N, C-alpha and C positions, 0 to 999 in steps of 0.2 A: 615556461622556463626552458633554457637551453639544456641539452643533454649534459654538457660539460658542467654547468652550474649545479645540476641535480646530482651528478656523480661526485662532485666536490663536497656535497653535503651542505650546500648553501641553504640557509633557513628562509623559508617563504612565510611572510607575515601577512595578516589580513585583519582589517578592522572588525571589531566584535560585532558591530551593527549589521555587517553583511549577512550574518546568520539569521537575522530577522527581516531581511529584505523581502518585501511583498512581491507578488508575481507581476505587478505593473512596473516595478523598479524602484519604488519609493521606500521610505523607512518610517517607522513609528518614532515618536519623540525619543531623544537620547537617553532619557531616564530609564528606559526599558532595557538598555544594554550598557549602562555605565555612562555617566555624563561626560566623561573624557573621551569616550569611544576609542579606547586604546586598542592595541593590537593583540591578536592571537597568533600562535605558531601553527602552521599546517605541517603535521608530522606524517610522512608517508608510511603506510603499512607495508613492510618489505614483502609480505606474502601476496600483495595485491598491486603489483606493477605490471602493466599489460602493454605489449606492442599491439597497436591497432591494425588489424589485418586488412581493413577496408580502405585505409589511407594510402594513396600513391606515394606521398612524401612520408618518409619514416617519422612516425609519431608514437608516443607512448602516453599512457594514462596511469596515474598513481592515485589510488584511493587513500585519503589522508584522515587522520584524527585532528580535530581542532582543540588545541590545548592552550591554557593560559601561559603567559611567559614564565610563570613560576613553575610550570611543569604539570600543574593540576589539569584534569580534563575540564573543558568548558561546559558549564551547565546548559548552554544554549545549543550545543551540538547534539543532533538527534542520534548520530552514531555513538556518541559518548553516553547518551541516555540508555541505549540498548545494551552497551557493554556493562553499565551499572546494574541493569536488571539481571543480566546473566550472572554477574558476580554475586548478587543476592541469592540466586538459586544455588550457586556453588558453595556458599557459606553454609547451606543446609545439606550439602552432599548430593545435590541434584543438578541435572543438566537438561535444559529444555531442548527438544528437537522439533524443528518446524519444516514445512514445505509451503511454497506459494504457488498458486494457480493464477496466472496473469492473462487476462483477456485484452484484446486490442483490435482496432479496425485498420484496414489498409484501404486507402482512398486514392483517387486521382488527385492531382494538384488542385489546391483551392486558393487561388490568389485573391479572391474577393470574399472576405469573411461574412458579408451579408447574404451570401448564397449558401444553400445547404451543401454538405459534403455529398460526393457521388462515388460509387465504386468505380474502379478502373475499367477500361474497355477490355473485354475478354478476347481470346483468340478467335472467337466466332463473331467478333464485331459488336457484341451486345454487352450491356452492363448487367451484372448480377441483380436479380430482383427479389432475393430473399428465399429462394427455394433450394439452397445448397447446404443447409445445416447438416453437419456430420457426413457430408458427401465426400467420396474419394475422387470426384471429378476434378480435372484441372483446367476446365475451359475458361476459368477466370484469368488465365494468362500469367499467374503469379509464380509459376514453377521456377523461373530463373531467379526471382527475388528470394524465395525460400531456400533454394539451393545455396545461394551465397550466405544466407542467414545461418544455415547448418554448418557451412564451412567455417564461418567466423566464430561460431560458438565453439567448435572443436579447437580452433586455433587459440582461443582464449581460455580453454579448459573449462568451459561451462557445460556440465552434463545436463542432458535433457531427458525427460521421461517420455511424454507424449505431446504431439501437436495435433490439433483438430480444427476443423471449421466449426465455429460456434453458431448460435441461433440467429445472430444479427446478420444484416447484409454486409458481406465482405468482412466478417468478424471472425477472429481466430483466437485460440487459447494454447498456451504452453504450460505444462506442469513441470516444475523444476524438482529435482530429486531432493528428498528430505535430508536434513543435516543440521549442523550448528546454526543457530539463529543469525549470528553476525555474518557468517559466510553466505547464508541465503539472502540476507538483505543486500549484501555487496553484489551478489549474482543478479538479483532482481534489478538493482540500479544499473548494472553494467549491461544487462540484456535490453532494457528499455533504451539505453543510449545506442546500443548496437542496432536495434530495429530502426530507429529514426535515421541513423547515418546510412545504413545499407539501402533503405527506402529512397533516400535522396539520389543515390547513385542510379537507381532504376526508374527515376521519374515518378515516384510514388510518394504518398504522405501517410505515415503511420500516426494514428491518433490514440492516445491513452486517456482521453476524457472519460468520465464516468458515463456520460449519456450524449454522444455526438449526434444521434439521429432520433427524430421523433418516431413514435409508433414502432420502435425497435428496442429489443433488450439492450441494457447498458453493459458496461464492462466492469468486472469485479477483480479483486485480488484476494481471493479466499486464502485464509491462513490455517493450515493444519498444524496442530500442536499436540505433542506428547511430552512426557518427562521420564528420564531414566535415572537410575541410581548411578552415581559417578563410579563407584567401586565395582559394581557387578554388571552394569549395562542393562539391567532389567527395567522394563517399562513399569513404573510404579502405579500406573492406572489399572493394572490387572494383578490379582493375587496368584498364588501358586496353583489354585484350582481354575484359573482363567476367568474369575469373576471380577466385576468392577470393585475397586477399593474405595475406602473413605477419602483418600487423596484425590481420586477421580471426581467424586461428588463435590469436594470442597473446591477444586479447581473450577468446576462449572459454576458453583455458587459465587466465586469471586468474579468470574466473567460476567455473570448477570449483575452483580453489584456495581461493576464499573462501566458497563456498556453505555448507559445513558450519559454519564458524566464525560465519557471519552468519545462520544459520537463525532465531535468536531475534529478529533485526531484521526479517525477512520474515514471520515467524509469531509475533507478540508475545503471544498469549494462550493460555490453556489450551484454549479452544475451537478455536484454529487447527489443532491436531493431530487433532481430530475430522475435519476436512476432509482432512488429509494421510494419514490411516490408511486411506482408501478411495481408492486411487491413480489410478483412471481420471480423466483430465483434471485431476488434482491431484497431479502426480508429486512424490514426496518423494525425489528423487535428483539427482545432479549429472552425469548422462549428457547427451550432446548428440546431436542427430539432425537429419536433413533431413526436416522436416514429419512428425514422429512425436510425437503428443500425449502419449505415455507418458514422454517425456524431460523432465527439468527444464529443459533448455535446448533450445529448438526453433528451427530455421532455417526460417521459413515460405517456401513457394514464392513466388518474386518475380523481377523483373528484376534485373540486376546493380546498377542505380542505387538500388534499394530493398533491397539485401541488408542483413539485420538479424538480431539475436539476440533471441529472446523468452525472458525469464526467467519461467517459469510457477510458481515457488514462492510468491510473495507472495499473501496472501489479501486480501479486501476490507476486512479489519480492520486492515491494516498502515497505518502512518503513511506517506503518499506521499512526503514529503520524505526520510525515513530509508530507505525501501525503495529509492527511486531512487538516493540517495547511495551506499548499500551496494553496489548492483549495478554502478553505474558505477565506483566506487572499485576493486572487484575486477577489472573489465575493464582499468582503467588499470594496476593492479599487474601484470597479465599482459603488457601492452604494454611497460612499463618493464623488466621482467625477462625478456622474450622467452620466456614460458612456453608450452610446447607442450601442446595438449589431448590427451585420450585419443582412441582411434579412435571415429568416429561409430558409433552403433548404429542398426539398422533392424529393423522387425518386432517380434515378441515377444522379450523379452530378460530375462536375469537381471542384477540390479544388482550390480556388483562391490563388495566390501566397502569399497574405498577411495573409492567414489563414492556410498555411502549417507549419509544425513543423519540428524541426531537426530530421534526420533519422539515426544518429549514435551517440554513446556516446561522441565521440570527438566533434562533432558539437554542441551537447546539452551543454557540459561543457563550450565550448567557448561562447555560447550564455548566459549561466548563469553567467560566469565570467564578462561579459560586462554589465550585467543588473543592472541598477541603481534602478529599481523597486524592485528587489530581495533584494538588500542591504538595501533599505529603509524599507522593511517589515520585514526582518529577521536579519538585522544587518550585517555589513561588516565582523566582525570576523567569524560569522557562515558561510557565503557564501564563503569566501576565504578559510576557513578551509575545508569545504565540497569539494570544487573544488580540493584542494590540495590532499585530501585523494583519491578521485575518479580518479584523474590523475595518481596516483601511481598504481591503479588497472588496468587502461587502459594500462600503460606502461608494466606491468607484462603480460597482455594478448598478447601484441605485441612481447614479448620476446619468444613466442612459435610459432612453425610452425604447422599448422593444417593438418590433414590427407587429406583434399581437395587439399591443395597446393601441397603436395607430389604426390597425385594421378593424378592430372590434369596437373600440370605445370612442373613436372620433365622431361618429354619427349619433352618439347618445345625447339625450337632452341634458 
């Protein structure tokens, strides 16, 4: 839209079906978004209009809500779903606080998708080979890229906590500062957009796939969650003596009750399960533990005021609005129904059957499709539409034969 049109308040409308557009560009049948496929209004959030600092031509980006023309929020909007969850907390005098940890890979350009990704050439003329985890070295040649990333974050008002080189080859992580869940979802979305745009300027490719490289750790989007009393600001996960509260237990119980049903919301793509099938640091379970990274729900070591629950299931490919909404909705379900969690696990452990999660997109979608809890919390229209769109993507994947199948199976009798 032109700046003049935007400043005049011209309404931007969008077909409802676009909110269910699959990643290949197609759409499920119109019955999933209203047979008429009428319009929605995109309503800009005045607190989230950004001048894009990496663009030579003056450009701005406005984060919008998708509302029905009647003014009601659209049930198909993931940002609207998150706002609804936050409102349900507020009705109980509570406010969730979250932080996201986003991992991503920085690669050389990859014009041929049949070839594996490669790290960029370093200043020493070599490509990183996986020995740089948590290193302070800059021989990967990415300092100019990250310098502009930091500058653009500052220009956009995106506060950052820590950056680090992660375990994978040319893999990095940013920790965003904790705050309001809607703000953190907006910031996570904007940061991912920023990364990709700045990378293109530097002749690089940023990839937020869950598992872009074989034999290498995948990329997560861990979600740290606590809840405060709206009136006092006190963390309701800790009592006055600094001990865990019943609310803390019930929140964990709700997380456990929802994780299997919501796996397809946390792990939305075929590739998501490549990350989860190698479980170290990517736990595909609903166990909880004090500071054990093999558990899907980890309680990090902290002071009582910072007591929180880390959901380690979502990947970097997850929709931040939907992943945060699903995690918080599950926790609120536990609080409202006073659900008790399982016993905490420590050390090496076997995952009980009742705490295991779907391990393929097909299984996760089947679980979500049957989930009454998901339909209760997010509405039947959203869940059925989401499953329909993701099922199209899964069918498209199965329409292709992989190199592994040709290499390994072609010579079999």
